[in-house]
LUMBA-125974 format. One record per residue (C-alpha): chain; residue in three letters; x, y, z. Coordinates in Angstrom, 1 decimal. Layout:
<mipas>
   mol   type       xx       yy       zz
     A    ala        X        Y        Z
...
</mipas>
This chain:
<mipas>
   mol   type       xx       yy       zz
     A    unk      0.2     -0.3      0.0
     A    unk      3.4      2.3      0.2
     A    unk      2.9      2.8     -3.2
     A    unk      1.3      5.5     -4.5
     A    unk      1.2      7.9     -1.7
     A    unk      3.2     10.3     -3.5
     A    unk      1.3     10.3     -6.3
     A    unk     -1.9     10.7     -4.4
     A    unk     -0.6     13.8     -2.2
     A    unk      0.5     15.3     -5.1
     A    unk     -3.1     15.1     -6.6
     A    unk     -4.8     16.1     -3.2
     A    unk     -2.4     18.9     -2.8
     A    unk     -3.1     20.5     -6.3
     A    unk     -6.7     19.5     -5.8
     A    unk     -7.0     21.4     -2.5
     A    unk     -4.8     24.5     -3.2
     A    unk     -7.6     25.2     -6.2
     A    unk    -10.8     24.5     -4.0
     A    unk     -9.1     27.3     -1.2
     A    unk     -8.9     29.3     -4.3
     A    unk    -12.4     28.8     -5.5
     A    unk    -13.0     29.5     -1.8
     A    unk    -11.8     32.5     -1.6
     A    unk    -13.4     33.7     -5.0
     A    unk    -16.9     32.4     -3.4
     A    unk    -16.3     34.6     -0.9
     A    unk    -15.4     37.8     -2.4
     A    unk    -18.0     37.3     -5.4
     A    unk    -20.9     35.9     -3.0
     A    unk    -20.8     32.9     -4.6
     A    unk    -22.3     29.3     -3.5
     A    unk    -20.0     28.5     -0.6
     A    unk    -20.4     24.9      1.6
     A    unk    -20.3     25.7      5.4
     A    unk    -17.1     25.5      7.4
     A    unk    -15.2     24.9      4.1
     A    unk    -12.1     26.2      5.6
     A    unk    -12.1     23.1      8.3
     A    unk    -12.8     20.7      5.5
     A    unk    -10.3     22.1      3.4
     A    unk     -7.7     22.1      6.2
     A    unk     -8.3     18.6      6.9
     A    unk     -7.6     17.7      3.0
     A    unk     -4.2     19.8      3.2
     A    unk     -3.0     18.1      6.3
     A    unk     -3.9     14.5      4.7
     A    unk     -2.1     15.8      1.8
     A    unk      1.2     16.7      3.1
     A    unk      1.4     13.2      5.7
     A    unk      1.0     11.6      2.0
     A    unk      3.3     13.5      0.7
     A    unk      5.9     12.6      3.7
     A    unk      4.9      8.5      3.3
     A    unk      5.9      9.5     -0.1
     A    unk      9.3     10.1      0.5
     A    unk     10.0      6.2      0.9
     A    unk      9.0      5.3     -2.8
     A    unk     11.4      5.1     -5.3
     A    unk      9.9      6.3     -8.5
     A    unk     10.5      8.4    -10.7
     A    unk     10.2     11.9     -9.9
     A    unk      9.5     10.4     -6.5
     A    unk     11.4     13.7     -5.1
     A    unk      9.9     16.2     -7.2
     A    unk      6.6     15.0     -6.5
     A    unk      7.3     15.3     -2.9
     A    unk      8.7     18.7     -2.9
     A    unk      5.6     19.7     -4.9
     A    unk      3.0     17.8     -2.5
     A    unk      4.8     19.0      0.7
     A    unk      5.3     22.9     -0.2
     A    unk      1.7     23.6     -1.9
     A    unk      0.0     22.0      1.3
     A    unk      2.3     23.8      3.8
     A    unk      1.4     27.1      1.8
     A    unk     -2.2     25.9      1.7
     A    unk     -2.3     25.0      5.3
     A    unk     -0.5     28.0      6.5
     A    unk     -2.9     30.2      4.6
     A    unk     -6.1     28.3      5.7
     A    unk     -5.0     28.4      9.5
     A    unk     -4.5     32.3      9.2
     A    unk     -7.9     32.5      7.4
     A    unk     -9.6     30.9     10.2
     A    unk     -8.0     33.0     12.9
     A    unk     -8.8     35.7     11.1
     A    unk    -12.5     34.9     10.8
     A    unk    -12.7     33.8     14.0
     A    unk    -12.1     37.7     15.6
     A    unk    -14.7     39.0     13.1
     A    unk    -17.5     36.4     12.5
     A    unk    -20.8     37.6     13.8
     A    unk    -22.6     35.2     16.1
     A    unk    -25.7     33.7     13.6
     A    unk    -28.7     32.5     15.5
     A    unk    -31.7     30.6     13.2
     A    unk    -34.8     32.7     12.9
     A    unk    -36.7     30.8     10.6
     A    unk    -36.9     29.2      7.3
     A    unk    -39.5     29.5      4.7
     A    unk    -40.0     27.6      1.7
     A    unk    -41.6     29.0     -2.0
     A    unk    -45.1     27.9     -3.1
     A    unk    -43.8     24.6     -4.8
     A    unk    -40.4     24.0     -2.1
     A    unk    -38.2     24.8     -4.9
     A    unk    -36.4     27.3     -3.2
     A    unk    -35.6     27.0      0.9
     A    unk    -34.3     30.7      2.9
     A    unk    -32.9     30.2      6.1
     A    unk    -33.2     33.5      7.8
     A    unk    -30.7     34.2     10.6
     A    unk    -30.1     37.1     13.6
     A    unk    -27.1     38.3     13.5
     A    unk    -25.1     39.8     16.4
     A    unk    -21.6     41.6     15.4
     A    unk    -21.2     42.5     19.5
     A    unk    -19.9     46.1     21.0
     A    unk    -18.2     46.6     17.6
     A    unk    -20.5     46.1     14.9
     A    unk    -24.2     46.2     14.6
     A    unk    -26.8     43.3     14.6
     A    unk    -29.3     42.7     11.7
     A    unk    -30.9     39.6      9.3
     A    unk    -29.0     37.4      6.8
     A    unk    -30.8     35.6      4.2
     A    unk    -29.2     32.7      3.2
     A    unk    -30.9     30.5      0.0
     A    unk    -30.2     26.7      0.4
     A    unk    -28.5     25.1     -2.8
     A    unk    -28.0     22.1     -4.4
     A    unk    -25.9     19.2     -1.4
     A    unk    -24.7     21.5      1.4
     A    unk    -24.0     24.8     -0.8
     A    unk    -25.7     28.1      0.7
     A    unk    -25.6     31.5     -0.5
     A    unk    -26.0     34.9      1.2
     A    unk    -29.2     36.6     -0.8
     A    unk    -30.4     38.8      2.0
     A    unk    -28.6     41.7      4.7
     A    unk    -30.3     43.8      6.9
     A    unk    -28.4     45.9      9.3
     A    unk    -30.8     47.3     12.8
     A    unk    -33.4     44.9     12.1
     A    unk    -34.5     42.6     14.3
     A    unk    -37.2     40.2     12.4
     A    unk    -37.6     38.9      8.7
     A    unk    -41.3     39.4      7.6
     A    unk    -41.1     37.5      4.3
     A    unk    -44.0     37.0      1.7
     A    unk    -43.6     34.4     -1.6
     A    unk    -45.1     36.6     -4.3
     A    unk    -44.6     33.8     -6.8
     A    unk    -42.0     31.0     -7.1
     A    unk    -39.2     32.7     -7.4
     A    unk    -40.3     36.1     -5.9
     A    unk    -40.4     36.8     -2.1
     A    unk    -40.8     40.0     -0.4
     A    unk    -38.8     40.4      2.9
     A    unk    -39.2     43.3      4.9
     A    unk    -40.5     45.2      2.2
     A    unk    -37.4     44.4      0.1
     A    unk    -38.5     42.8     -3.4
     A    unk    -36.3     39.6     -4.1
     A    unk    -35.8     37.9     -7.8
     A    unk    -34.2     34.7     -6.6
     A    unk    -33.4     34.3    -10.5
     A    unk    -31.7     37.8    -10.9
     A    unk    -28.2     37.9     -9.8
     A    unk    -28.6     41.0     -8.2
     A    unk    -29.8     40.5     -4.1
     A    unk    -30.8     42.9     -0.9
     A    unk    -27.8     44.2      1.0
     A    unk    -28.2     47.1      3.2
</mipas>
């Protein structure tokens, strides 16, 4: 079973690096995200480091080069993820689920959370659209609001606190 650790570690480290870049893009461009994605990527990155270390014992063509690539990519990714987790742990607002609503034929599901930034930030309401698998997307943010009053107009249009959102449109409400 020792054979193949090197290749598996290299593939895993490159995949983890690309998924980390995708997570950053998703965060900055309000795309679909996986809850707690940094922790999952950190586990994959550490696993690829372990595979790279185990791959040092292999005597195959380009084995040392694969190990160096695996170890360096995984180390950089792990360092970036740890720094990101530490940074966001200081600036993350507490979220508490208020309610969940479904579109009339249940093709859309939106979770509403009450957010509280503590002494340094304001409170408000955030709405997250549940997507395929475990993906979510932030579609609504209103500062200084304490409740979410909503009404579905049709299958893809919802009014939240007198703000109309068309879920097929790419523009969402942030106040």
